C-alpha positions in Angstrom: 98.5 82.6 101.1 101.5 80.5 101.8 102.0 76.9 100.5 105.0 74.6 101.2 105.2 71.3 99.2 107.9 68.9 100.3 110.3 71.6 101.3 113.8 70.5 102.5 116.9 72.3 103.4 120.3 71.5 104.9 123.0 74.0 105.9 126.3 73.3 104.2 128.0 70.3 105.8 125.1 69.9 108.3 122.1 67.7 109.0 118.8 68.5 107.3 117.0 71.4 109.1 113.8 71.1 107.0 112.9 67.6 105.9 109.9 67.3 103.5 107.8 70.1 105.0 104.3 70.6 103.5 101.9 73.2 104.9 99.1 75.5 103.8 98.3 78.9 105.4 95.1 80.6 104.2 94.6 84.4 103.8 93.8 86.0 107.2 94.7 82.8 109.2 96.6 83.1 112.5 99.1 80.3 112.8 101.6 79.6 115.5 104.9 77.7 114.8 106.3 76.0 117.8 109.1 73.6 118.5 112.3 73.1 120.6 115.5 74.9 119.9 117.0 73.7 116.6 113.7 72.2 115.4 113.7 74.4 112.2 111.3 77.2 113.0 113.5 80.1 111.9 114.8 78.3 108.9 111.2 77.6 107.8 110.4 81.4 107.9 113.6 82.2 106.0 112.7 79.6 103.3 109.4 81.3 102.8 111.3 84.6 102.0 113.9 83.0 99.9 116.6 83.8 102.4 117.8 80.1 102.2 117.7 78.2 98.9 115.5 75.3 99.9 114.4 72.4 97.7 110.7 71.8 97.0 107.9 74.2 96.1 107.0 77.4 97.9 104.1 79.6 96.7 103.2 83.0 98.2 99.9 84.7 97.3 99.6 82.5 94.1 103.2 83.2 93.0 105.9 80.5 93.0 109.1 81.5 94.8 112.0 81.9 92.5 114.9 84.3 92.1 112.8 86.3 89.6 109.8 86.6 92.0 111.8 87.5 95.1 110.8 91.2 95.1 107.1 90.3 94.9 107.3 87.7 97.6 109.3 89.9 100.0 106.8 92.7 99.5 103.9 90.4 100.2 105.5 89.0 103.4 106.5 91.3 106.2 109.3 89.7 108.3 110.1 90.5 112.0 113.6 89.2 112.7 114.5 87.5 115.9 117.3 90.0 116.4 116.0 93.6 116.0 119.6 95.0 115.7 119.7 93.3 112.3 116.5 95.0 111.2 117.0 98.6 112.2 119.6 100.5 110.1 118.6 104.1 109.9 119.5 106.7 112.6 116.0 107.1 114.1 112.8 105.0 114.4 110.9 107.3 112.1 113.6 107.3 109.4 113.5 103.5 109.5 109.8 103.4 109.2 109.4 105.8 106.2 112.4 104.5 104.3 110.6 101.6 102.6 107.3 103.2 101.7 109.0 106.3 100.3 111.2 104.1 98.1 108.0 102.6 96.8 106.6 106.1 95.9 104.8 107.2 99.0 105.2 110.9 99.9 106.9 111.9 103.0 103.7 113.4 104.4 101.8 110.2 103.8 104.6 108.0 105.2 104.8 110.0 108.4 101.0 109.9 108.9 101.1 106.1 108.5 104.0 105.9 110.9 102.1 108.0 113.5 99.1 105.7 113.2 101.1 102.5 113.6 103.2 103.8 116.5 100.1 105.0 118.3 98.4 101.6 117.7 101.4 99.9 119.3 101.4 102.3 122.2 104.9 103.5 121.4 104.4 106.9 119.9 107.1 108.2 122.1 109.7 106.3 120.1 109.1 108.2 116.9 112.2 110.5 117.0 114.3 108.3 119.2 117.7 107.1 118.0 117.8 103.4 117.4 121.1 102.8 119.2 119.7 104.6 122.3 116.6 102.6 122.9 116.2 99.4 124.9 115.9 95.9 123.4 112.2 95.8 124.0 111.6 99.2 122.5 113.7 98.2 119.5 111.6 95.1 119.0 108.4 97.2 119.0 110.0 99.7 116.6 111.0 96.8 114.3 107.5 95.5 114.2 106.2 99.0 113.5 108.6 99.2 110.6 107.4 95.9 109.1 103.8 97.1 109.3 104.6 100.2 107.3 104.9 98.1 104.1 101.2 96.9 104.5 102.1 93.3 103.8 99.6 90.6 102.9 101.0 88.3 105.6 103.5 88.8 108.5 106.1 86.3 109.6 107.3 86.8 113.1 110.4 85.1 114.7 110.2 85.3 118.5 108.3 88.7 118.5 107.7 88.8 122.2 111.3 88.3 123.3 112.7 91.2 125.4 109.3 92.8 125.8 108.1 94.0 129.2 104.5 93.0 130.2 103.0 96.3 128.9 104.7 96.0 125.5 103.9 92.3 125.3 100.2 93.1 125.8 100.3 95.8 123.1 102.0 93.4 120.7 99.2 90.8 121.3 96.5 93.4 120.8 98.2 94.5 117.5 98.7 91.0 116.2 95.1 90.1 116.9 93.9 93.3 115.1 95.8 92.7 111.9 93.4 91.4 109.2 96.1 89.5 107.4 97.7 86.1 107.7 100.2 85.6 110.5 102.8 82.9 111.0 104.4 83.4 114.4 107.4 81.3 115.5 107.8 81.5 119.2 108.8 79.7 122.5 106.3 82.0 124.2 103.4 79.4 124.1 101.1 81.7 126.1 101.5 84.4 123.4 100.7 81.7 120.8 97.6 80.7 122.7 96.5 84.4 122.9 97.1 85.2 119.2 96.7 82.0 117.1 93.8 79.8 116.1 96.0 77.1 114.7 99.4 75.7 115.7 102.1 73.8 113.8 104.5 71.7 115.8 107.9 71.2 114.1 110.4 68.6 115.3 113.6 67.6 113.6 112.7 69.6 110.5 109.2 68.0 110.1 105.7 69.1 110.9 104.6 66.5 113.5 101.3 68.0 114.6 98.9 70.5 113.1 95.7 71.5 114.9 93.6 73.9 116.8 95.6 76.0 119.2 93.5 75.1 122.2 93.8 71.4 121.5 97.4 71.2 120.6 98.7 73.5 123.3 96.7 71.6 125.9 98.3 68.2 124.9 100.8 67.8 127.7 102.1 64.5 126.5 102.7 65.7 122.9 104.4 68.9 124.0 106.7 67.1 126.5 107.6 64.5 123.9 108.9 67.3 121.7 110.8 69.2 124.4 108.1 71.8 125.3 106.0 72.6 128.4 102.3 73.5 128.7 101.6 77.2 128.5 100.9 78.7 131.9 97.2 79.1 131.0 97.0 75.4 130.2 98.9 74.4 133.3 96.2 76.0 135.4 93.6 73.9 133.6 95.6 70.7 134.3 96.0 71.7 137.9 92.3 72.2 138.1 91.7 68.7 136.7 94.0 67.3 139.4 91.9 69.0 142.1 88.7 67.4 140.8 
C-alpha cells in the first residue's frame, strides 16, 4: 500500500530530518510509528502525501508519488493532522464532513447519511451540528477524524490522534481504528494506544528506521526504547514489574 525507498529530506538550512528511509506497509496492515520529539515522525507522514518534497521513491497503492499523481495519492491516503484547528475550516462539523464527498459527486442526502454513520460509530453524534470554533480540543480531534473517514480512503495516516482526548473519546478512537479494514500508519507518543491498535511498530531515530517488529516485542524492549528516548507503555511496565516480583 505504501512503499518508501531511500527517502531523505532536509528542511531548508537544517539538518536531515529523514535520512535514507525505506519501509513497506501492506494493505490492511496496522503500523505504529514511534520515536522521540524531532525524530522525523510527522515529516515521514508529510512525505507520503507530498507535503514536503523529499528525495527518493515513494509509491502509494501502486502509483509513484509525483506532482502529477498528487490528487490520486491524497485521495488514497486520509490524513489526520496533529493540530485539528488546521483541518477544520467550515462553520460546522457536518459542513466539514460533507464538503469533500459532495465535491467528488456524492449527493447531499448520501453524504449526510454517511456522516451520521461515522459520527455514530465514533460515539460523537451530538457534534453533528456544532460550530467548530465552539467545541473542545478533544471534540475537534474526533470531528477531524470523522471528516477524514468521509473520503473512504484506502489507508489512513494519523499524527498524534489521541492527543487532547478524554478517556471515553480515546476508547472510542481505539475501537474505530481497530474496526477500519484499511491500512493504518499511526505516529504517536501514546505507546499504550499504539499497543492497543497496531500489530507492527516502526521506531524512528534521527531520521532513520532503527527498529521494525511486532508491536508486543518492540514495545516490550525496555533497553531499546530507553536508548531512543522513550519509556515502556504502562501495560508493559506492569509486565516488567511482575517479572521483578518473581
